[in-house]
C-alpha positions in Angstrom: 145.3 20.4 -7.1 142.9 23.3 -7.7 141.5 21.6 -10.8 141.0 18.4 -8.9 139.1 20.2 -6.2 136.9 21.9 -8.9 136.2 18.6 -10.5 135.3 17.1 -7.2 133.0 20.0 -6.4 131.3 19.6 -9.8 130.7 15.9 -9.3 129.3 16.4 -5.8 127.2 19.5 -6.5 123.6 19.1 -5.2 122.2 22.7 -5.6 122.6 25.0 -8.6 121.0 28.4 -9.1 121.3 30.0 -12.6 118.5 32.6 -12.1 118.7 36.1 -13.7 121.0 35.3 -16.6 120.7 35.2 -20.4 120.3 31.5 -21.1 118.3 31.0 -24.3 118.7 27.3 -24.0 119.2 24.9 -21.1 123.0 24.3 -20.8 122.7 20.6 -21.3 126.3 19.7 -21.6 127.3 21.6 -18.5 124.5 19.9 -16.6 125.4 16.4 -17.8 128.3 16.1 -15.3 126.1 17.0 -12.3 124.9 13.5 -11.5 124.1 14.3 -7.9 122.2 17.5 -8.5 119.0 17.7 -6.5 117.9 21.4 -6.9 118.1 23.3 -10.2 116.7 26.8 -10.8 117.0 28.6 -14.2 114.3 31.2 -13.5 114.1 34.6 -15.2 116.2 33.8 -18.2 115.4 33.7 -21.9 114.3 30.1 -22.4 111.7 29.9 -25.1 111.3 26.2 -25.5 112.4 22.8 -24.3 112.5 21.0 -27.7 114.8 18.1 -26.7 113.3 15.4 -24.6 116.6 14.5 -23.1 117.6 17.9 -21.8 117.4 16.8 -18.2 118.1 13.1 -18.9 121.3 13.1 -16.8 119.7 14.6 -13.7 118.0 11.4 -12.4 118.3 12.6 -8.8 116.7 16.0 -9.4 114.1 16.8 -6.7 113.4 20.5 -7.5 113.2 22.2 -10.9 112.3 25.9 -11.3 111.9 27.3 -14.8 109.6 30.2 -13.9 109.7 33.7 -15.4 111.1 32.6 -18.8 109.5 32.8 -22.3 108.7 29.1 -22.7 105.9 28.5 -25.1 106.7 24.8 -26.0 107.7 21.7 -24.0 108.8 18.4 -25.4 106.6 15.6 -24.1 109.7 13.8 -22.7 111.2 16.9 -21.0 110.4 15.7 -17.5 109.7 12.0 -18.3 112.9 10.8 -16.7 112.7 12.7 -13.4 111.3 10.0 -11.2 112.5 11.7 -8.0 111.2 15.2 -8.8 109.1 16.7 -6.0 108.8 20.3 -7.1 108.2 21.6 -10.6 107.7 25.3 -11.3 107.0 26.6 -14.8 104.9 29.6 -13.8 105.1 33.0 -15.6 105.8 31.5 -19.0 103.9 31.5 -22.3 102.5 28.0 -22.4 99.1 27.5 -24.1 98.8 23.9 -23.1 99.9 21.6 -20.3 99.6 18.4 -22.3 103.4 18.0 -22.6 104.0 18.0 -18.8 104.5 14.3 -18.5 106.3 12.6 -15.6 107.2 9.0 -15.0 104.4 6.7 -14.0 105.9 6.3 -10.5 106.8 9.9 -9.9 107.0 11.6 -6.5 105.9 15.1 -7.6 104.4 17.0 -4.6 104.4 20.7 -5.8 103.4 21.8 -9.3 103.2 25.5 -10.2 101.6 26.2 -13.6 100.4 29.7 -12.8 100.4 32.7 -15.1 100.6 31.0 -18.4 98.0 31.3 -21.2 96.1 28.0 -21.0 92.4 28.0 -21.6 91.5 24.3 -21.6 92.6 21.7 -19.1 92.6 18.0 -20.0 91.9 15.8 -17.0 94.6 13.4 -18.0 97.2 16.1 -17.2 97.0 15.0 -13.5 96.4 11.3 -13.8 100.0 10.3 -13.0 100.4 12.9 -10.2 98.9 10.9 -7.4 101.4 12.3 -4.8 100.6 15.9 -5.6 99.9 18.1 -2.5 100.1 21.6 -3.9 98.8 22.8 -7.3 98.6 26.3 -8.7 96.7 27.1 -11.9 96.3 30.8 -11.1 96.4 33.5 -13.7 95.6 31.4 -16.8 92.6 31.7 -19.2 90.3 29.1 -17.8 86.6 29.6 -18.1 85.4 26.2 -17.0 86.5 22.9 -15.5 85.2 19.3 -15.9 83.7 17.7 -12.8 86.4 15.1 -12.6 89.4 17.5 -13.2 91.0 16.9 -9.8 89.6 13.4 -9.1 92.9 11.6 -9.0 94.6 14.2 -6.7 93.6 12.6 -3.4 96.5 14.0 -1.4 96.0 17.6 -2.6 96.2 20.1 0.4 96.6 23.4 -1.4 94.8 24.4 -4.7 95.0 27.9 -6.3 92.5 28.6 -9.1 92.6 32.4 -8.6 92.7 35.1 -11.3 91.0 33.1 -14.1 87.7 33.6 -15.8 85.4 31.1 -14.1 81.8 32.2 -14.0 80.7 28.9 -12.4 82.1 25.7 -11.1 80.7 22.1 -11.3 79.0 20.7 -8.2 81.2 18.6 -5.9 84.2 19.6 -7.9 86.5 18.9 -5.0 84.8 15.8 -3.6 87.9 13.6 -4.1 90.2 16.2 -2.6 89.3 15.5 1.0 92.7 16.6 2.3 92.3 20.2 1.0 93.5 22.7 3.6 93.7 25.9 1.5 91.5 26.7 -1.5 91.9 30.0 -3.5 89.1 31.0 -5.9 89.8 34.8 -5.8 89.7 37.2 -8.7 87.3 35.2 -11.0 83.9 36.0 -12.3 81.9 33.7 -10.0 78.3 34.9 -9.5 76.9 31.7 -7.9 78.3 28.6 -6.2 76.8 25.1 -6.0 75.5 24.3 -2.6 77.7 21.2 -2.4 80.8 22.7 -3.9 82.8 22.1 -0.6 81.2 18.8 0.2 83.6 16.5 2.0 86.2 19.1 2.7 86.4 18.7 6.4 90.0 19.9 6.7 89.6 23.1 4.8 90.9 26.0 7.0 91.4 28.8 4.4 88.9 29.7 1.7 89.5 32.8 -0.5 86.6 34.0 -2.6 87.8 37.6 -2.9 86.9 39.8 -5.9 84.2 37.8 -7.5 80.6 38.7 -8.3 78.8 36.8 -5.6 75.6 38.3 -4.3 75.0 35.5 -1.8 76.1 32.0 -0.9 73.9 29.0 -0.8 72.4 28.3 2.7 74.5 25.9 4.8 77.3 25.8 2.1 79.8 25.4 5.0 77.8 22.7 6.8 80.6 20.1 6.6 83.5 22.4 7.4 85.1 22.9 10.8 85.6 26.7 11.5 88.0 28.2 9.0 91.0 30.1 10.1 90.1 32.6 7.5 87.0 33.1 5.2 87.6 35.8 2.6 84.6 37.3 0.8 86.0 40.7 0.2 85.1 42.6 -3.0 81.9 40.8 -4.0 78.3 42.1 -4.2 76.9 40.6 -1.1 74.0 42.4 0.4 73.1 40.2 3.4 75.1 38.8 6.3 73.7 35.3 7.2 74.1 34.3 10.8 75.6 30.9 9.9 78.8 32.7 8.7 79.5 33.6 12.3 80.2 29.9 12.9 82.3 29.6 9.8 85.6 31.3 10.6 87.7 33.2 13.2 88.4 35.8 10.5 85.5 36.9 8.3 86.6 39.3 5.5 83.4 41.0 4.1 84.9 44.4 3.2 84.0 46.2 0.0 80.6 44.5 -0.5 77.1 46.0 -0.5 75.9 45.3 3.0 73.3 48.0 3.9 72.8 47.3 7.6 73.7 45.1 10.5 70.7 43.4 12.1 70.6 41.3 15.2 71.7 37.8 14.5 69.6 34.8 15.5 71.2 33.1 18.6 73.3 30.0 17.8 73.3 26.8 19.8 76.9 26.2 18.8 78.3 29.6 19.6 80.4 31.7 17.3 84.1 31.7 16.6 84.5 35.1 14.9 87.5 37.1 16.3 88.2 39.5 13.5 85.4 41.0 11.4 86.2 43.2 8.3 83.2 45.2 7.2 84.8 48.4 5.8 83.8 49.8 2.4 80.2 48.6 2.5 77.0 50.7 2.5 76.1 50.1 6.2 73.8 52.9 7.5 72.3 51.2 10.5 73.7 49.1 13.3 71.1 47.5 15.6 71.6 47.7 19.4 72.5 44.1 20.1 74.0 43.1 16.8 77.4 42.3 18.3 76.0 40.2 21.1 76.3 37.2 18.7 80.1 37.6 18.5 81.3 37.5 22.2 84.8 36.5 21.1 85.2 39.5 18.8 88.6 41.1 19.1 88.9 43.4 16.0 86.2 45.2 14.1 86.6 47.3 11.0 83.6 49.4 10.1 85.3 52.3 8.3 84.1 53.8 5.0 80.4 53.1 5.6 77.4 55.4 6.2 76.8 55.0 9.9 75.3 58.1 11.5 74.6 56.8 15.0 75.8 54.2 17.5 73.5 53.1 20.3 75.0 53.4 23.8 76.4 50.1 25.1 76.3 48.7 21.5 79.5 46.7 22.4 78.6 46.0 26.1 78.9 42.2 25.6 82.1 42.2 23.6 84.6 41.9 26.5 87.3 40.6 24.2 87.2 43.6 21.9 90.6 45.3 21.4 90.5 47.4 18.3 87.6 49.3 16.6 87.8 51.4 13.5 84.8 53.6 12.5 86.6 56.2 10.4 84.9 57.9 7.4 81.3 57.4 8.6 78.7 60.0 9.5 78.7 60.0 13.3 77.6 63.3 14.8 77.8 62.5 18.5 79.2 59.8 20.7 76.8 58.8 23.5 77.8 58.0 27.1 79.0 54.4 27.6 79.3 53.7 23.8 82.8 52.1 24.5 82.5 51.7 28.2 83.4 48.7 30.3 85.6 47.0 27.7 88.6 45.9 29.7 90.8 44.9 26.7 89.9 47.8 24.3 93.1 49.7 23.5 92.6 51.3 20.0 89.7 53.3 18.6 89.6 55.2 15.3 86.8 57.7 14.8 88.5 59.9 12.3 86.6 61.7 9.5 83.1 61.6 10.9 80.9 64.6 11.8 81.5 64.5 15.6 80.7 67.8 17.2 80.2 66.4 20.7 81.6 63.5 22.8 79.5 62.9 25.9 81.1 62.1 29.3 82.1 58.6 30.1 82.1 57.3 26.5 85.2 55.3 27.3 84.7 54.8 31.0 86.4 51.7 32.3 88.1 51.0 28.9 91.9 51.3 28.9 92.1 52.9 25.5 95.7 53.9 24.6 95.2 55.0 21.0 92.4 57.4 19.9 92.0 59.0 16.5 89.5 61.9 16.2 91.0 63.6 13.1 88.7 65.3 10.7 85.7 65.9 12.9 84.0 69.1 14.1 85.1 69.3 17.7 85.6 72.8 19.2 87.2 71.9 22.5 89.6 69.3 23.8 87.9 68.3 27.0 89.6 65.8 29.3 86.2 64.6 30.7 85.5 62.9 27.4 88.5 60.6 27.9 88.0 59.8 31.6 88.8 56.2 32.4 91.2 55.7 29.5 95.0 55.3 29.6 95.6 57.4 26.5 99.1 57.4 25.1 98.4 58.5 21.5 95.8 61.2 20.8 95.1 62.6 17.3 92.6 65.4 16.9 93.9 67.0 13.7 91.5 69.0 11.4 88.8 69.9 13.8 87.9 73.4 15.1 89.5 73.2 18.5 90.4 76.6 20.0 90.8 75.5 23.7 91.9 72.7 25.9 89.6 72.2 28.9 90.9 70.5 32.0 88.5 68.0 33.4 88.6 66.3 36.8 91.1 63.6 37.7 91.5 60.9 35.0 92.7 57.4 35.1 96.1 58.8 36.1 95.0 60.7 39.1 95.3 64.4 39.7 97.4 65.0 36.7 94.6 64.3 34.2 94.4 61.9 31.3 96.3 64.1 28.8 99.4 64.3 30.9 100.2 60.6 30.3 100.4 61.1 26.5 103.3 59.9 24.5 102.0 61.4 21.2 99.7 64.4 20.8 98.6 65.7 17.4 96.4 68.8 17.2 97.3 70.0 13.7 94.9 72.2 11.6 92.9 73.6 14.5 92.4 77.1 15.9 94.8 77.2 18.8 96.4 80.6 19.4 97.9 80.2 22.9 100.7 78.0 24.3 99.7 78.2 27.9 97.0 75.6 27.9 99.4 73.0 26.5 102.7 74.1 28.1 101.3 74.3 31.6 100.8 70.6 31.6 103.2 68.0 32.9 103.9 66.1 29.7 106.4 63.8 31.4 106.2 61.1 28.7 105.6 63.1 25.5 107.8 62.1 22.6 105.8 63.7 19.7 103.8 66.9 19.4 102.1 68.1 16.2 100.7 71.6 16.4 101.0 72.5 12.7 98.6 74.9 11.0 97.2 76.7 14.0 97.7 80.3 15.0 100.4 80.0 17.6 102.6 83.0 18.1 106.3 83.2 18.6 107.5 80.2 20.7 109.3 82.2 23.4 106.3 81.3 25.6 107.0 77.6 24.9 110.2 77.5 26.9 109.9 74.7 29.4 107.0 73.2 27.6 108.5 69.7 27.8 110.6 70.5 30.9 109.0 67.9 33.1 109.8 65.0 30.8 111.3 61.9 32.5 112.4 60.5 29.2 115.3 62.4 27.8 115.2 60.9 24.4 114.9 63.4 21.5 111.3 64.4 20.6 109.4 65.1 17.4 107.9 68.6 17.2 105.8 70.0 14.3 104.9 73.7 14.5 104.6 74.3 10.7 102.2 76.9 9.3 101.9 79.0 12.5 103.4 82.4 13.2 106.8 81.3 14.4 109.9 83.3 13.7 112.3 81.7 16.2 113.4 78.1 16.9 111.2 76.6 19.6 112.8 76.7 23.0 111.5 73.4 24.2 113.4 71.9 27.0 115.3 68.8 26.0 116.6 67.6 22.6 114.6 67.5 19.4 114.9 64.7 16.9 112.4 65.9 14.3 111.4 69.6 13.7 108.9 70.9 11.2 109.0 74.7 10.9 107.4 74.9 7.4 105.2 77.9 6.6 106.7 80.1 9.2 109.4 82.8 9.0 112.4 81.2 10.5 115.7 82.3 9.0 118.3 81.1 11.5 118.9 77.6 12.7 120.4 77.4 16.2 122.4 74.4 17.2 120.3 71.3 17.1 122.7 68.5 17.4 120.1 65.8 17.7 118.0 66.7 14.6 117.4 63.9 12.1 114.5 65.6 10.3 114.1 69.3 9.5 111.6 71.1 7.4 112.0 74.8 6.6 109.6 74.6 3.6 107.7 77.7 2.7 109.7 80.1 4.9 110.5 82.7 2.2 114.2 81.8 2.4 116.3 83.5 -0.2 119.7 82.4 1.0 121.3 80.0 3.4 124.7 80.4 4.9 127.3 77.7 3.9 127.5 76.7 7.6 123.7 76.6 8.1 123.6 72.8 8.9 127.1 72.4 10.3 125.9 71.6 13.8 123.3 69.1 12.6 125.5 66.2 11.7 122.7 63.7 12.3 120.3 65.1 9.8 118.7 62.5 7.6 115.8 64.5 6.0 116.0 68.1 4.8 113.0 69.9 3.3 113.7 73.3 1.8 110.8 73.3 -0.7 108.7 76.3 -1.6 111.3 79.0 -0.8 113.1 81.5 -3.0 116.6 79.9 -3.1 118.5 80.7 -6.3 121.5 78.5 -5.7 122.3 75.2 -4.1 125.5 75.1 -2.1 127.6 71.9 -1.7 128.8 73.2 1.7 125.3 72.7 3.1 125.6 68.9 2.7 129.3 68.2 3.1 129.1 67.4 6.9 125.9 65.4 6.6 126.9 61.9 5.9 123.5 60.4 7.2 121.4 62.2 4.6 118.6 60.1 3.1 116.2 62.7 1.7 116.6 66.3 0.2 113.7 68.3 -1.1 114.5 71.6 -2.7 111.5 71.7 -5.1 109.7 75.0 -6.0 112.6 77.3 -5.6 114.4 79.5 -8.2 117.5 77.4 -8.9 118.9 77.7 -12.4 122.0 75.5 -12.2 123.3 72.6 -10.2 127.0 72.4 -9.2 128.8 69.3 -10.4 129.7 68.2 -6.9 126.7 69.2 -4.9 126.8 65.7 -3.3 129.5 63.1 -3.0 129.3 59.4 -3.9 131.8 58.8 -1.1 129.5 60.4 1.5 126.0 60.3 0.4 123.3 57.8 -0.6 119.8 59.1 -0.9 116.3 57.6 -0.9 114.9 60.9 -2.4 116.2 64.0 -4.1 113.9 66.6 -5.6 114.6 69.7 -7.6 111.1 69.8 -9.1 109.6 73.2 -9.9 112.8 75.1 -10.3 114.3 76.8 -13.4 116.9 74.3 -14.5 117.7 74.4 -18.2 120.3 71.6 -18.1 121.7 69.0 -15.8 124.5 67.9 -18.1 127.2 69.4 -15.8 125.7 68.0 -12.6 128.0 65.0 -12.4 126.7 64.0 -8.9 123.4 63.0 -10.5 125.2 60.2 -12.3 127.5 59.2 -9.5 125.6 59.4 -6.2 123.2 56.5 -5.3 119.7 58.0 -5.6 116.6 55.9 -5.5 113.9 58.5 -6.2 114.8 61.5 -8.3 112.3 64.3 -9.2 113.3 66.8 -11.8 109.8 67.6 -13.0 108.5 71.1 -14.0 111.8 72.6 -15.0 113.0 73.5 -18.5 115.1 70.5 -19.4 115.5 69.5 -23.0 117.6 66.3 -22.2 118.6 64.2 -19.3 121.2 62.0 -20.9 123.4 62.1 -17.8 120.9 60.1 -15.8 121.6 57.0 -17.9 124.8 56.6 -15.9 123.0 56.2 -12.6 122.0 52.6 -12.1 120.5 53.2 -8.7 117.5 55.3 -9.7 114.3 53.3 -9.4 111.8 56.2 -9.5 112.3 59.1 -11.9 109.9 62.0 -12.5 110.8 64.3 -15.5 107.3 65.4 -16.3 106.6 69.0 -17.3 109.9 69.6 -19.2 110.8 69.9 -22.8 112.1 66.4 -23.5 111.9 64.9 -27.0 113.4 61.6 -26.2 113.0 59.2 -23.3 115.3 56.4 -22.4 113.9 53.4 -20.6 116.5 51.8 -18.3 116.2 48.4 -16.6 116.6 49.9 -13.1 113.5 52.0 -13.4 110.4 50.9 -11.4 108.4 54.1 -11.8 108.9 56.5 -14.7 106.8 59.7 -14.9 107.3 61.8 -18.1 104.0 63.5 -18.6 103.7 66.9 -20.4 106.8 66.7 -22.5 107.3 66.5 -26.3 108.2 62.8 -26.5 107.4 61.1 -29.8 109.3 57.8 -29.3 110.7 55.7 -26.6 114.4 54.6 -26.6 115.7 51.6 -24.9 119.0 51.2 -23.0 121.5 49.3 -25.2 122.0 46.8 -22.3 118.2 46.4 -22.1 116.3 43.2 -22.5 112.6 43.2 -21.5 113.1 40.2 -19.2 115.2 42.3 -16.9 113.3 45.6 -17.0 111.3 45.8 -13.7 109.2 48.8 -14.8 105.9 48.9 -12.8 104.5 52.3 -13.6 104.9 54.3 -16.8 103.2 57.7 -17.2 103.5 59.4 -20.6 100.4 61.6 -20.7 100.4 64.7 -22.8 103.2 63.9 -25.2 103.4 63.4 -29.0 103.3 59.6 -29.3 101.7 58.3 -32.5 102.2 54.6 -31.7 103.4 52.5 -28.9 106.6 50.4 -28.9 105.6 46.7 -28.8 108.4 46.0 -26.3 106.2 47.7 -23.7 104.0 44.6 -23.8 106.9 42.3 -22.8 107.2 44.1 -19.4 105.5 41.5 -17.2 105.9 43.7 -14.1 103.8 46.6 -15.4 101.0 47.7 -13.1 100.0 51.1 -14.4 100.3 52.6 -17.9 99.1 56.2 -18.8 99.4 57.3 -22.5 96.5 59.7 -22.4 96.5 62.9 -24.4 98.8 61.7 -27.2 98.3 61.2 -30.9 97.4 57.5 -30.9 94.9 56.3 -33.5 95.1 52.7 -32.3 96.1 50.8 -29.2 97.2 47.1 -29.2 94.5 45.8 -26.8 95.2 42.3 -28.1 98.6 42.5 -26.3 97.3 43.4 -22.9 96.8 39.8 -21.8 100.6 39.6 -21.7 100.6 42.2 -18.9 99.0 40.1 -16.2 99.9 42.5 -13.4 98.4 45.5 -15.2 95.5 47.1 -13.2 95.3 50.7 -14.4 95.3 51.8 -18.1 94.6 55.3 -19.3 94.3 55.9 -23.1 91.9 58.9 -22.9 92.1 61.9 -25.2 93.6 60.2 -28.2 92.1 59.4 -31.6 91.3 55.8 -31.1 88.4 54.8 -33.3 88.3 51.0 -33.3 88.3 48.4 -30.5 89.1 44.7 -31.2 87.2 41.7 -30.1 89.8 39.5 -28.5 90.1 35.8 -29.0 89.6 33.7 -25.8 93.3 33.4 -25.3 93.7 37.2 -25.4 91.2 38.1 -22.7 92.5 40.5 -20.1 91.5 42.0 -16.8 91.8 45.6 -15.6 90.9 47.3 -12.4 90.5 50.7 -14.1 90.3 51.7 -17.8 89.9 55.2 -19.2 88.8 55.4 -22.8 87.1 58.8 -22.6 87.4 61.4 -25.3 88.1 59.0 -28.1 85.8 58.8 -31.1 84.4 55.3 -30.3 81.2 53.8 -31.5 78.7 52.4 -29.0 78.2 49.0 -30.7 82.0 48.4 -31.0 82.5 49.3 -27.3 79.9 46.7 -26.3 81.6 44.0 -28.3 84.9 44.9 -26.8 83.7 44.8 -23.2 82.3 41.3 -23.7 85.8 40.0 -24.4 87.6 41.6 -21.4 86.9 42.2 -17.7 87.0 45.8 -16.4 86.0 46.9 -12.9 85.9 50.6 -13.4 85.4 52.1 -16.9 85.5 55.7 -18.0 84.1 56.3 -21.4 82.0 58.5 -23.6 80.8 57.4 -27.0 79.4 59.0 -30.1 
């Protein structure tokens, strides 16, 4: 009976997922019985080729086929030729160098084709001749440098096209003229420095255009003349120096961050009005903002101007922007805020002015604007004056890293006699010069849930008793009084959820039954009683770093079954008990014993058994960490600054930091296969490597690689094109003398490359740089 049911299930099966296995070939015989199969996925396996044209012959009803993330370098021309009902085909993240073998039946129904992240350089226009129903096509992440004018001429139903992350320097005029149904077009991360004026001719349905991270200095006048307003126009990360007024009619979202705009000048009035609601201008070189520049965008809701060079804002600069809700001006050069700068904006709720040079805020800056969130961190304010905030409805106020030594009470604020500050939910005044509690604790903080007073000069907290006594909300609060002069637990009225006492001299923890976060870092602790945390059963995070503890006691953590993070770095611990933590009780996001005096962890069995995601054992005296191979939960491991001679790469690692050891070779887990290793960041600086294991260049997930200060006399740059996600590479301080000139199919892109302190020749470096794309280069040559 069971066998009959199984046979029946097989014959009626419509969906089959075989992802993340070890298939080296398609299981043709097993699939031959699945006559009704509609969806098949064999992604992330070990398929290298489809050499038989009849491999999917029996799957005539197949509608969706996913073969992505394999090792496929060859396709038989008849592989898909019998799949007349196929609607989705995904062969992305393989090793194809040609798409010529992707042939479907003449009357196919294919709608979605993903060919992204292969190694194709040339595209034959005949590839798409039979795909007349195609609506979505991705060619991202290949090696394309150019396209023929009629490449997409037959794709008249195309609505989404992705050409991002290739090597296009230019595109043919009217390239998309036949694709009049295009809705989304992605041209990001290419080398485009100019665009034809008629490139988007006929695309009246285009709503999303992405030109991020190219080399554009300008766009042709009226290039968007045939488009309705975009939902999003992305021009981020180019070299644009001027902001034409016609872009204000182009899109509700205009993303112009990280360009080279030097100033914002008044825009010419538009008869058609503007549609911009969100304007992203951060990371430019803007030094001046003219008085009425934002009059042209009356519908503006969100404005990002951080990381520019603005030193002054005119009063009433936003006076016509009645829809404005959120403004960021952090990391500029503002020295003063003038009266009415943000006044009369009935929808404004969030303003970020952090890290400027503000020494003064005039009265009524925010008058009539119901601002709830205000960030003034990193300025030069000396007093916290309520008059400055009159008219607001402040709930969240951050004034860290100023020079504030007093809180001055102004007149009645938006909340009446109590003043503006008394309505706060969150107050952060860290890293200032406060030395008295009275000015804060005399206030009626009836709604306060978080107070950060770290790094001031506040005395013992006996004076703080009743500081939160008027609160109407009895939920536990967050209190940070780190780096003051505190010797006793704060006597705030009401329960505390998060308590930071770091950098004080507290040695005794009174009952705090509501604590979930506790920091006693840098308190000169030499010993903790076994029952120290007994009453704190809800603790999730414990920070005991930078003390003088010489032992770790399992009794500390036994009653704490909610623990997520333990930091005991920079103490004097020489040995870890085998059962410090229990796999039956604990599962940690973070565990750190960095900067202690550990010689071995071979007896610390809990490191193998307890689920730990991020483990830091750096800067000890360890000669081996073999025990860690048994823990399959670790995704981030830091063992730098030890005495390791061997390093094991395990498939569960995402980030592995092993700088400053004595490693000469890498070892691989015996269960390892590169397809299943998800390593993203590998740091091996200051070791003894003489060559690199070629298997590293099979790790498609790699984002950052640091092998600086080793003994390399060569580096396989010709393999870097396989690491399509790699953005950061550091090979400095080696003995690399030669640089290859890559073939066209081996070109790669990097965001940051450090070649410094290698004996390179100038001429060779220039040839090398012509065959790759590097945004930020660090180098010195002979």
